[in-house]
py3Dmol code that shows the C-alpha trace and the ligand (Angstrom):
import py3Dmol

protein = """\
ATOM      1  CA  MET A   1     128.792  87.047 148.979  1.00  0.00           C
ATOM      2  CA  LEU A   2     130.576  89.838 147.136  1.00  0.00           C
ATOM      3  CA  ASN A   3     131.807  89.822 143.541  1.00  0.00           C
ATOM      4  CA  LEU A   4     134.668  92.304 143.310  1.00  0.00           C
ATOM      5  CA  GLN A   5     137.129  92.692 140.453  1.00  0.00           C
ATOM      6  CA  GLY A   6     136.705  89.111 139.276  1.00  0.00           C
ATOM      7  CA  THR A   7     136.790  87.441 142.691  1.00  0.00           C
ATOM      8  CA  PHE A   8     133.939  86.155 144.843  1.00  0.00           C
ATOM      9  CA  TYR A   9     134.268  86.850 148.559  1.00  0.00           C
ATOM     10  CA  GLU A  10     132.323  85.388 151.456  1.00  0.00           C
ATOM     11  CA  ILE A  11     131.095  88.102 153.835  1.00  0.00           C
ATOM     12  CA  PRO A  12     130.095  86.714 157.243  1.00  0.00           C
ATOM     13  CA  ARG A  13     126.966  87.941 158.996  1.00  0.00           C
ATOM     14  CA  SER A  14     127.353  90.951 161.274  1.00  0.00           C
ATOM     15  CA  ASN A  15     127.388  88.702 164.372  1.00  0.00           C
ATOM     16  CA  SER A  16     130.210  86.595 162.866  1.00  0.00           C
ATOM     17  CA  GLY A  17     132.682  89.303 161.982  1.00  0.00           C
ATOM     18  CA  ASP A  18     130.953  91.085 159.096  1.00  0.00           C
ATOM     19  CA  ARG A  19     133.221  92.410 156.340  1.00  0.00           C
ATOM     20  CA  TYR A  20     136.259  92.391 158.616  1.00  0.00           C
ATOM     21  CA  ARG A  21     136.379  88.600 158.339  1.00  0.00           C
ATOM     22  CA  MET A  22     135.538  88.279 154.659  1.00  0.00           C
ATOM     23  CA  ARG A  23     137.596  85.847 152.663  1.00  0.00           C
ATOM     24  CA  PRO A  24     138.091  85.134 148.958  1.00  0.00           C
ATOM     25  CA  LEU A  25     136.336  82.043 147.582  1.00  0.00           C
ATOM     26  CA  ALA A  26     137.171  81.956 143.882  1.00  0.00           C
ATOM     27  CA  THR A  27     138.682  84.133 141.207  1.00  0.00           C
ATOM     28  CA  HIS A  28     136.868  83.785 137.919  1.00  0.00           C
ATOM     29  CA  GLY A  29     137.820  86.625 135.584  1.00  0.00           C
ATOM     30  CA  LYS A  30     134.391  86.380 133.914  1.00  0.00           C
ATOM     31  CA  ARG A  31     131.942  89.126 133.032  1.00  0.00           C
ATOM     32  CA  ILE A  32     129.363  88.396 135.726  1.00  0.00           C
ATOM     33  CA  THR A  33     126.785  91.172 135.980  1.00  0.00           C
ATOM     34  CA  ASP A  34     124.682  89.691 138.777  1.00  0.00           C
ATOM     35  CA  PHE A  35     124.400  86.590 140.914  1.00  0.00           C
ATOM     36  CA  ALA A  36     122.038  85.113 143.457  1.00  0.00           C
ATOM     37  CA  SER A  37     121.332  81.908 145.268  1.00  0.00           C
ATOM     38  CA  TRP A  38     118.159  80.216 144.145  1.00  0.00           C
ATOM     39  CA  ARG A  39     116.944  76.926 145.578  1.00  0.00           C
ATOM     40  CA  GLY A  40     120.429  75.911 146.559  1.00  0.00           C
ATOM     41  CA  LEU A  41     122.017  76.868 143.245  1.00  0.00           C
ATOM     42  CA  LEU A  42     124.357  79.717 142.436  1.00  0.00           C
ATOM     43  CA  VAL A  43     122.792  81.626 139.538  1.00  0.00           C
ATOM     44  CA  LEU A  44     125.079  83.896 137.503  1.00  0.00           C
ATOM     45  CA  THR A  45     124.189  86.369 134.777  1.00  0.00           C
ATOM     46  CA  GLY A  46     126.431  87.897 132.183  1.00  0.00           C
ATOM     47  CA  VAL A  47     128.417  85.874 129.670  1.00  0.00           C
ATOM     48  CA  LEU A  48     130.461  86.676 126.628  1.00  0.00           C
ATOM     49  CA  ASP A  49     128.414  87.389 123.531  1.00  0.00           C
ATOM     50  CA  ASP A  50     130.084  84.468 121.753  1.00  0.00           C
ATOM     51  CA  ALA A  51     129.907  81.992 124.655  1.00  0.00           C
ATOM     52  CA  ARG A  52     129.338  78.399 123.523  1.00  0.00           C
ATOM     53  CA  ALA A  53     125.895  76.946 124.023  1.00  0.00           C
ATOM     54  CA  SER A  54     125.584  74.372 126.767  1.00  0.00           C
ATOM     55  CA  ALA A  55     122.975  72.831 129.036  1.00  0.00           C
ATOM     56  CA  SER A  56     123.977  75.175 131.872  1.00  0.00           C
ATOM     57  CA  LEU A  57     123.809  78.377 129.818  1.00  0.00           C
ATOM     58  CA  VAL A  58     120.463  80.119 129.434  1.00  0.00           C
ATOM     59  CA  ARG A  59     120.337  83.075 127.096  1.00  0.00           C
ATOM     60  CA  THR A  60     117.686  85.744 126.936  1.00  0.00           C
ATOM     61  CA  PRO A  61     117.307  87.786 123.762  1.00  0.00           C
ATOM     62  CA  SER A  62     117.067  91.020 125.724  1.00  0.00           C
ATOM     63  CA  ALA A  63     118.230  92.446 128.994  1.00  0.00           C
ATOM     64  CA  ALA A  64     115.356  90.687 130.751  1.00  0.00           C
ATOM     65  CA  ALA A  65     117.647  88.825 133.143  1.00  0.00           C
ATOM     66  CA  LEU A  66     119.331  92.052 134.207  1.00  0.00           C
ATOM     67  CA  ALA A  67     115.969  93.778 134.524  1.00  0.00           C
ATOM     68  CA  HIS A  68     114.776  91.061 136.909  1.00  0.00           C
ATOM     69  CA  ALA A  69     117.963  90.993 138.980  1.00  0.00           C
ATOM     70  CA  ASN A  70     117.893  92.403 142.492  1.00  0.00           C
ATOM     71  CA  PRO A  71     121.499  92.985 143.620  1.00  0.00           C
ATOM     72  CA  ASP A  72     120.553  94.858 146.812  1.00  0.00           C
ATOM     73  CA  ASP A  73     118.058  92.141 147.787  1.00  0.00           C
ATOM     74  CA  ASP A  74     115.266  94.576 148.632  1.00  0.00           C
ATOM     75  CA  ALA A  75     111.661  94.263 147.431  1.00  0.00           C
ATOM     76  CA  TRP A  76     112.331  95.838 144.012  1.00  0.00           C
ATOM     77  CA  ILE A  77     113.945  94.277 140.964  1.00  0.00           C
ATOM     78  CA  ASN A  78     116.155  96.450 138.752  1.00  0.00           C
ATOM     79  CA  LEU A  79     113.284  97.217 136.378  1.00  0.00           C
ATOM     80  CA  PHE A  80     111.277  98.723 139.226  1.00  0.00           C
ATOM     81  CA  GLU A  81     114.323 100.600 140.549  1.00  0.00           C
ATOM     82  CA  PHE A  82     114.792 102.105 137.074  1.00  0.00           C
ATOM     83  CA  LEU A  83     111.195 103.316 137.039  1.00  0.00           C
ATOM     84  CA  PHE A  84     111.305 104.596 140.624  1.00  0.00           C
ATOM     85  CA  GLY A  85     114.698 106.264 140.087  1.00  0.00           C
ATOM     86  CA  THR A  86     116.205 104.460 143.062  1.00  0.00           C
ATOM     87  CA  ASP A  87     119.696 103.016 143.440  1.00  0.00           C
ATOM     88  CA  PRO A  88     119.630  99.299 142.511  1.00  0.00           C
ATOM     89  CA  PHE A  89     122.625  98.671 144.786  1.00  0.00           C
ATOM     90  CA  THR A  90     121.115 100.242 147.915  1.00  0.00           C
ATOM     91  CA  PRO A  91     117.962  98.822 149.520  1.00  0.00           C
ATOM     92  CA  SER A  92     115.073 101.176 148.847  1.00  0.00           C
ATOM     93  CA  VAL A  93     112.068 102.069 150.947  1.00  0.00           C
ATOM     94  CA  TRP A  94     108.424 101.651 150.026  1.00  0.00           C
ATOM     95  CA  PRO A  95     107.851 104.115 147.141  1.00  0.00           C
ATOM     96  CA  LEU A  96     104.115 104.608 147.612  1.00  0.00           C
ATOM     97  CA  ASP A  97     102.526 107.522 149.417  1.00  0.00           C
ATOM     98  CA  LEU A  98      99.099 106.426 150.675  1.00  0.00           C
ATOM     99  CA  ASN A  99      96.352 108.491 152.253  1.00  0.00           C
ATOM    100  CA  ALA A 100      92.552 108.636 152.218  1.00  0.00           C
ATOM    101  CA  ASP A 101      92.465 110.661 148.985  1.00  0.00           C
ATOM    102  CA  GLY A 102      94.626 108.389 146.933  1.00  0.00           C
ATOM    103  CA  MET A 103      97.974 106.839 146.248  1.00  0.00           C
ATOM    104  CA  GLY A 104     100.984 108.810 145.037  1.00  0.00           C
ATOM    105  CA  ILE A 105     104.076 107.444 143.340  1.00  0.00           C
ATOM    106  CA  VAL A 106     106.994 108.995 141.479  1.00  0.00           C
ATOM    107  CA  LEU A 107     107.772 107.303 138.170  1.00  0.00           C
ATOM    108  CA  ARG A 108     110.301 107.908 135.421  1.00  0.00           C
ATOM    109  CA  ASN A 109     108.838 109.540 132.313  1.00  0.00           C
ATOM    110  CA  LEU A 110     108.970 106.881 129.630  1.00  0.00           C
ATOM    111  CA  THR A 111     109.350 107.656 125.965  1.00  0.00           C
ATOM    112  CA  SER A 112     107.262 105.948 123.351  1.00  0.00           C
ATOM    113  CA  THR A 113     110.353 104.079 122.131  1.00  0.00           C
ATOM    114  CA  GLU A 114     110.993 102.298 125.442  1.00  0.00           C
ATOM    115  CA  GLU A 115     109.678  98.771 125.688  1.00  0.00           C
ATOM    116  CA  ILE A 116     108.365  99.157 129.211  1.00  0.00           C
ATOM    117  CA  GLN A 117     104.630  99.150 129.862  1.00  0.00           C
ATOM    118  CA  VAL A 118     103.252 100.621 133.065  1.00  0.00           C
ATOM    119  CA  ALA A 119      99.602 100.460 134.053  1.00  0.00           C
ATOM    120  CA  PHE A 120      97.643 101.168 137.189  1.00  0.00           C
ATOM    121  CA  GLU A 121      95.192  98.326 137.660  1.00  0.00           C
ATOM    122  CA  SER A 122      92.400  98.173 140.171  1.00  0.00           C
ATOM    123  CA  THR A 123      89.575  96.138 141.582  1.00  0.00           C
ATOM    124  CA  THR A 124      87.039  96.753 144.328  1.00  0.00           C
ATOM    125  CA  ASP A 125      87.434  93.230 145.663  1.00  0.00           C
ATOM    126  CA  LEU A 126      90.046  90.566 145.261  1.00  0.00           C
ATOM    127  CA  LEU A 127      87.566  88.128 143.746  1.00  0.00           C
ATOM    128  CA  SER A 128      87.013  89.908 140.431  1.00  0.00           C
ATOM    129  CA  ASP A 129      89.563  90.662 137.713  1.00  0.00           C
ATOM    130  CA  TRP A 130      92.038  93.506 137.809  1.00  0.00           C
ATOM    131  CA  HIS A 131      91.322  96.224 135.246  1.00  0.00           C
ATOM    132  CA  PRO A 132      93.477  99.094 133.983  1.00  0.00           C
ATOM    133  CA  ARG A 133      92.136 102.384 135.378  1.00  0.00           C
ATOM    134  CA  PRO A 134      93.959 105.216 133.596  1.00  0.00           C
ATOM    135  CA  ASP A 135      90.892 107.388 134.225  1.00  0.00           C
ATOM    136  CA  LEU A 136      91.747 107.476 137.949  1.00  0.00           C
ATOM    137  CA  VAL A 137      95.413 108.433 137.416  1.00  0.00           C
ATOM    138  CA  THR A 138      96.513 112.053 137.044  1.00  0.00           C
ATOM    139  CA  PRO A 139      99.737 113.978 137.580  1.00  0.00           C
ATOM    140  CA  HIS A 140      99.844 114.865 141.284  1.00  0.00           C
ATOM    141  CA  PRO A 141      99.262 118.578 141.971  1.00  0.00           C
ATOM    142  CA  ASP A 142     102.384 118.558 144.178  1.00  0.00           C
ATOM    143  CA  GLN A 143     105.482 117.965 142.046  1.00  0.00           C
ATOM    144  CA  SER A 144     107.876 119.435 144.628  1.00  0.00           C
ATOM    145  CA  GLY A 145     111.047 117.429 145.099  1.00  0.00           C
ATOM    146  CA  VAL A 146     110.445 115.342 141.989  1.00  0.00           C
ATOM    147  CA  PRO A 147     113.659 115.119 139.932  1.00  0.00           C
ATOM    148  CA  ALA A 148     113.779 116.092 136.256  1.00  0.00           C
ATOM    149  CA  GLY A 149     112.601 113.285 133.999  1.00  0.00           C
ATOM    150  CA  PHE A 150     110.122 111.992 136.600  1.00  0.00           C
ATOM    151  CA  THR A 151     106.476 112.695 137.475  1.00  0.00           C
ATOM    152  CA  ARG A 152     104.569 112.148 140.706  1.00  0.00           C
ATOM    153  CA  TRP A 153     101.311 110.396 139.813  1.00  0.00           C
ATOM    154  CA  ARG A 154      98.176 110.169 141.869  1.00  0.00           C
ATOM    155  CA  PHE A 155      95.657 107.353 141.825  1.00  0.00           C
ATOM    156  CA  THR A 156      92.509 108.947 143.252  1.00  0.00           C
ATOM    157  CA  PHE A 157      90.287 107.218 145.807  1.00  0.00           C
ATOM    158  CA  ASP A 158      86.647 108.079 146.461  1.00  0.00           C
ATOM    159  CA  LEU A 159      85.983 106.503 149.841  1.00  0.00           C
ATOM    160  CA  ASP A 160      82.343 107.658 149.907  1.00  0.00           C
ATOM    161  CA  ALA A 161      81.520 105.872 146.660  1.00  0.00           C
ATOM    162  CA  GLU A 162      83.921 102.954 147.122  1.00  0.00           C
ATOM    163  CA  PRO A 163      85.054 102.296 150.683  1.00  0.00           C
ATOM    164  CA  VAL A 164      87.288  99.460 149.475  1.00  0.00           C
ATOM    165  CA  ARG A 165      89.577  99.622 146.463  1.00  0.00           C
ATOM    166  CA  PHE A 166      92.704  97.651 145.618  1.00  0.00           C
ATOM    167  CA  VAL A 167      95.373  99.105 143.344  1.00  0.00           C
ATOM    168  CA  ARG A 168      98.415  97.544 141.788  1.00  0.00           C
ATOM    169  CA  LEU A 169     101.091  98.828 139.469  1.00  0.00           C
ATOM    170  CA  SER A 170     101.648  96.530 136.519  1.00  0.00           C
ATOM    171  CA  ILE A 171     105.137  96.867 134.997  1.00  0.00           C
ATOM    172  CA  SER A 172     106.329  94.699 132.144  1.00  0.00           C
ATOM    173  CA  LEU A 173     108.897  94.545 129.374  1.00  0.00           C
TER     174      LEU A 173
END
"""
ligand_1 = """\
1
CA
Ca 116.522 96.126 144.280
"""
view = py3Dmol.view(width=600, height=400)
view.addModel(protein, "pdb")
view.setStyle({"model": 0}, {"cartoon": {"style": "trace"}})
view.addModel(ligand_1, "xyz")
view.setStyle({"model": 1}, {"stick": {}})
view.zoomTo()
view.show()
């Protein structure tokens, strides 16, 4: 489905005509910032600031709904795309660079005023708790190709001391 200039369009699959056979479904004229199907429902985000309260209207006090939207339907919600510097409207590839020495990832430089928390968490098995490991994270020695306002980080592995290590990036608002 496509939301364009206040009208929803149905876009058939590529084997059924693709965009050449798209057709309008409904014109709404509303400020809809994102939409998705979820368990058989059509979920819309973006309403007027003074919209009347109702049982079908859920408000969030922040931009949390927009941050969790995923308009390109890839593996990354908008919050992650913001941090990775990727286009939220174009499916993005896996942003991690893995090798035996460690894991590299390019992240936006956050200011202290932004309400986004990023932490590298790790465990040596999946049975124990995840723990923040800032001691294993350093700016990568190779910053080539990294755009201004971003840094390539490196989570270092020591395979001799720890042949198994699990790492996850914790991102929250
Ligand atoms: Ca996305």
